[in-house]
N, C-alpha and C positions, 0 to 999 in steps of 0.2 A: 504494500498500500505508499502511493504515494506522501513523504511528508511534508509537514509544514514548509512553505516558500521561504526563503530566504531573502536578504535585504540586497538589493539590485548594485548589479557591478557596471561599472559604465566602461567601454571602450570607446574610441574615434570610431573603428572598423571589424563589421563582424561577418567574415567569410562561412557557408557553409557549406562543407565537401570538402574531403584531401583525397582530393582523384587528383587527373591531368590538369585539369581547369583551378580549383580552389591551390596547390603548390606552388603553380604556374602566375595566382592572383598573389599569391601572398608573397613571390621571389620579391616581383614589380615593386607591386608596395613598398615592401623594407628596402628598395633599390632606390626608388623615388620620391619615398615622404618617411625615411628615415625616425623622424620626427612624432609619426602616430602611434597610438596603443590599437592594438589587431588580437585577436583569436579567431584559429581557424576551430571550425566545429566536427565532429567526425562522428558519425555513428556506429562504424563498426570499432572492432576492436585495432584495426590497424589501415594504412593509410593504402590507396592505390585502386579504390572504388572499384569501375569495371574490372579490372585486371585484381585484385582480392577476390571479387565477387565469382568471376569465371575460372575453372580449376579444372577442366573438361581437358583430355587429351587431348596435346599440340594446340591447347590453347593461345592465337596468336593476334598481332595488329594486322585487318589489311590493308593499313594506312602503312607507308613509306615511313623510318623512323626520324627520316631527316627533317621531316615536314612534320609528323607525329612529336617527333622530341622538342626541346626548344630553341629559337633562335640564339638563346646564351649557353646552352650546357653543349657542348658536342657530341654527337653521335659515332661511336667508333665501329656498334657491328653491322652485321648484314642490314639491308632495309626491310626487310619482314622481320619482323622481331617477335618474341615469346613472351608469353604473357610473365612469363619468372626473369627474363631480359627486362621489363620494361618497369615492375616492379624496383628492380635493381638499380635500373636507372633515376627513378623516383627517390628510391631513399638514399642514393648519393646528393640530389640535388638537397635534400633535408640537410643533409650531415654536413656537405660542404657550406652551405649558407645559414646554419645555425637554427632553421627553420621549426625544430622537433619544439623547442621552448614554448614555440605560439598554438600548435596541435594539443587540441583534448578529445581524447578519442573517447568513446563510448556518451557522446553527449549530441541530441537529439533535436532538432528544432521543434517544437510540435504547436507554434501559434507566436504569431508575429503583429503589433500592432502599432500604428504611427501617431502619436500625440501632438498636432500643434501646438501645443500651447508648450510645452516641452522642446517642439523641434528633436524630436528621437524617438527609434523606435525600440519599443519595448518587446523584445522576445521571451517567450514562454518558452526555457531548457528540459529536460529532461538527461539526468544523470542515468541512462540506460542500468548502470550498475547495481547502483541502492534504492531505483527510481524515484531518489530525490528530486524537484523539479527549484528551478532556480529560473531567477526573473534577471536580466542582460540587455541592458540600456547601449544602445551606441549612436552615432551620429550617420553613421552610412552602413545597409546591409548589405553585403554582396552573396549573392546566388551561386552557387558552383555546382551544386549536386549531378546535374547532366540532367536525364531525361529518364532512364531506367526507371522500372519498378522492379528494383533486385530482391522483393521479394514477394512477389507474384508473377510470373516469366507467363507467358501463353500458349497453354495449354489445352485442346481442345478437348471434348469428349467423342469418342465414338463406340456405335452399338459393339460390347459384346466385352470391354477390356476388363472387365472382372473375371471374364472367363479366362481370359490370357494368362499360361502355368511360368510363362518366363514372368524376368524384369521388365518394368517401362519408368524410364526414366526423362528428366530434362538435364540439357545442360549446365544451363543454369544452375541446378540443383543436385551438380552430380556426386553422386557417391564413391567418398573414396575407395573404399572395400570392394566397390568393384570389379569381378574380373571376368573378361571377356576377352581369354586366352581359348582360341580353340572352340570359341561358341562361333555363331549364326547370328550376326547383328543387320538390322534394319533402323535404318535414318531416317525418318520422316520429315521431309524439307531440303531444299535447294542452297539455301543461301549462305554466306559467308561460315559461319558454323559449321552446316554439310560437309561444306569442302577442306575444312582445317580438319571435323575428327575423322571423315574417310583414310584420309592418309596415312593419321596417324594410327586407324586402330588396324586397318588391313593387315600387316604388318606379323599381327599377333594373331587374329582370328580368324578364325576358318574362314568367314566371306563376311562383308560388309555389301548389302543391299544400301544404294540411297533410292528411296523413293518419293519420288514425286506427284504434285496433283499437274503441273506445270512446270517447264523450265523456266532458270535463271541464265543471264550473261554472264560469264567467266572471259576472265582477263589471266592469261598467262606470264609474268612478269621473271626476269631472274630475279635473286634473290640480293644480290650486288650489281648495283649503278654498272654499267659497263665505261665511267670513266672515274671507279673509285679508284681503280688497281693502278691506272696509269699515274693519278695523281697523288696517289701511296707512295710511289715509287718517285714525286720529286722532291719528298721529305720535305714537306713545307710544314707549315701550321695545322693543327688537328680543326682548330677553328675556320681556318680557311678550306680547309679541304667540304665543312662541314656547311659553310653559307653556299658554296659553290654547288654542291649536286641537293641542298634546298632547291636551290632556285633553279637546278635541272628537274628536278621532283616538279616543281611547282609548275614550270613548262609545259612538260608530257603530262601532268593532269587537266593544265585548261586548256591542252589541245584533243585530247580526248572530250573533254565534259564539253568544247563546241559543235566538235564534229558529231556529237551525241543529238546535240539540237538542231544543226544548221545540214548536217547530209548524214542523218540514221543512216541510210541504210546502206553506206558502204561503212558505216562501222561497222555496221550487222554482218556484212559481209568479212571485214578481217577477222571480226573474232570466231567467226565461226568456219573461217580457213585456215585459223592456228588453231582450233581443235582438231579440225578434221585431220590434220596431220599431224596432230599428235596422239590417235587412236587407231585401231585395227582397220586397215580396209573393208569397207560395207560398212563401219557403224553409222547406224542412226543417227548423224549428227541433230536432221533438220527436227526431227524427232523429239529426240531430247534436251537438246542446248540451245533451240531455236525459240522464243519467247514470244507472243503476242504484243508485246508492246516494245515500243524504240528506245534503244541501248540509254540507259542513264534517265529513263523513267522510274526506276527502280535501281537501286544499286548495283555495280558491275561486282560482283564477288573477284577480290585478288588469286590467284593460283602459285605459287611462288614455285618456280621451275616445272609447270608444270605438274606438280605430284600426285593430285589427285587422279590427270590423265593416268600419271604411269601407273600408281595401281588399277586404273580399271584397264588397264592394256597388259598390266601382269595378269592377269583375271582373277585377283583378290578381292574385287571390287566391282561391283554390277550397278548399272542406273536402270531402273522401272518407272516411264512416268503412265499416273494411272492411278484412279478415286479408290480410296478406301470405301468397302460398302460395309463389313464387320470385320474386330475379333474374334480370335476363336482359342482355343485351348495350346495349339501349336503356332498359331502369327497371325499372318490378317489376309482376309478373303477380298480380293480386289474386284472392282467396279466391272471390269472386264471378263470374270469368271475366276480366273485368274488367282492364284492364290502365292503366300511368299510364308514360309517355315523361320521360323525366327527363336533363337532362344535370350535375345535381348533384344526390345525396341527401345530407340531413342529417338523421342520428341525434337527434334532441331525443328521445334514451331514460330519459333521468335519470342518478341517481349511484347509487355506490355510497357505504354507511355506515361510517368507521370512527372504532370505540371507542379515544379518546385515542392516535389514530394507529398504533394497533398496538403501542406500543410495550409489552414484557413489564416487568411491575412483580413487585417480591418484596418481604416482610416477614422482615428476618433472612433473607434468602437462601432460603428458602420462596416458591417461585412463587404467584403468584395470579390465580385461575381467577377472573373478571369473572362469567361466567354466574352463580356461585353466590352472588354479590354484590348485596347492595340499596344504593337512594343511600336516606341518610338526611337529608330536605327536596329531593332532589335537589340539593343544595349536595357530600357527601361520600357515600364510599364504605363498608358499615359494615367495619371493620376495617384501614382505611389511614387510620394518623395524619396529623396537621397538612396533607392533601391537599382540595381543594376544584375544584372544577370548572364550568363554565361551560356551560350547556344551552338555546338560547332556546328561542321558544314556536312552536309551527304557525299558530296562530291573530291572533296578536300582533303588536309588533313586538320582533325579537330582544333589542336592543339595552333594552327594559323589562326584560329579565331580568339583562344584563349588571350593572345596576347595582344590582337586589335583592341579588346576590349579594357583589358591591362590599363593599354596605354591613355587609350578614352577615360577612362574610370579616372586614374591617377593626376591626367590634365585636367579634369573636372572639378577633385580635388585643389591641388591648385590656383582653379581659378576662384573656387569658392573664399579661401585664404586671400586671393589677393583683391576683390571687391567686397569683404566681410561677411558676404551672406552666410547662413547656416544650411541651407537646403534649396533642392533643385526639385523641381516635378514640371517631368511631360504634360504637358496640356491641349488639349483638343484648342482651336482654335474658332471662333465665328462660323471663319468660310468650313470649314468641314464638321458640321451642324448634321448636314446630308449628306455624308459619308456611310457607302453601307459596307454592313462587316462583312467580311469575308472569310469562308475557314483557313486555320492558321496555313493548312498546306493547298497550295493547287494542286489538282490531283492531274491537271496536265501538264505538273511539272515535274511531278515526283510522288508516284503512286502506291509502297510497298504496303503489303498488309498491315504492321505494325503503326502506320500512320490513319491509314483510312480508317481503322478502328478505335483511335482513340483520338479523333478529331475534337471533338464532343469534349476533350478532357482538357484540354488548350485551351491558350488565348484566342481570339479573335486575329485577323488582319485589315487593314485598311484597305483603299483601294487609291491610295496617292501616298505621296512621300511625305511626311518622312515617317509614315504610318505603315511602312510593308517592311518584311525581313525575309530572312531565306534567300540570302542573295550568293552568289558564288564569290570565291576571296579574289579572284580578280575585278569584281566591283568593289566587294569593301577594302581593300589596300589603298585603293585611291580615293574613296569618297570619306570612311569614317576617319582615317587622321586629319580629313581638311576639315571635318565639319565645326560650323561654327559656333561657339558655345553661345554666341548673343540670337541666334535665332528666336524668331517669336512664339515658338514654340515653348521657349524652355522660361520657366516662370522662376525666378529669385524671390526668395524670402529672408 
């Protein structure tokens, strides 16, 4: 049972989350505003966020680490890294910059109220180990929780699941005692998680089947960029190598993203031709790897060195494209009437979104309905003073957005100091009164299942600038650093 609340502690800045967003934000705040008091609250017992949660075989990033890593911390490994390598990188950032003193583990924000009289946030925090609730007030609230629901992944229900005599698991809650050696494994799903699990499990399993309702686009990339070895041979500083490779990966991602929008059929052909070259002659590439949507309308899953296709070519893995009729004692009966026998079924069916961890927000005690709110440049939410959030990119490395937002927040804090103001609020103008609220994510731009089934849980979007978001990095890197802190939508007190 929760104990009585203690007297409030006051901080200049409160950061929520100690994953890649929170750690990066804390670094930039410490570097650019060393005079400010701050803390980082993390609900888990360790840092890492997604990389602490995801412990399934082969867990890795399919974004390159030269852009998923920070601009200030050179990455020295392969472009595609494992969850363990990423957590080690984050650990090094914490240790090298003395950030551990600011991180409070097993602390979860459970409510937040802006008090206009005091011009600060009142944040209710639960200390999860003791159950005690405390209050922290802060001038500025910085939300870095990401958008995953770490507790409840997306797990569909199929008829007959209770009849299955094997084991059913979801990658987000991977049981560490799961022994899949010499077992028949069915992985339901075809996204990045499935593409990771299949080559990781195939060597030890009897066989791994990827069962997909519909295909996904895949892009094979080398684990190391072709420029890396020549650059290393020049014996130049790691910082130079990191920056050059970072720019090379950004240029590559930009080219593919633009091609997906401007010439999608050419990109489709390129992707399918590459897959066809990696699989045995006669493999039904069109059936299993040619989606009905255009490339980058859903995420293109990266396959490092084509490892998933190697597993398929070796005969240790296979692909089935069909719907599920039902489960039975021995496996899965398909809508075609065929069946797949299995000892273990992995539901790699994705995740659910949570906006700001579903924490109730209020302003002067009045509840905030985020579905009726819009973003200001993807940094603030209209009507909520002194609050910024980090939401990364779909088509580029998440951390590129972390650093753009960090620079903007630190610039804003300096502006508040310089003008003697205590708060800033992104506020709708009179000419915005007729603005039509649109879904958080335009389906014609990006429409994977985790987005379409979670739209109602997210904030809305406006139909004009600066009330839109989800731009790509090549847009934001030019606009956000140049955005005026004096524009008419920003109201200071």
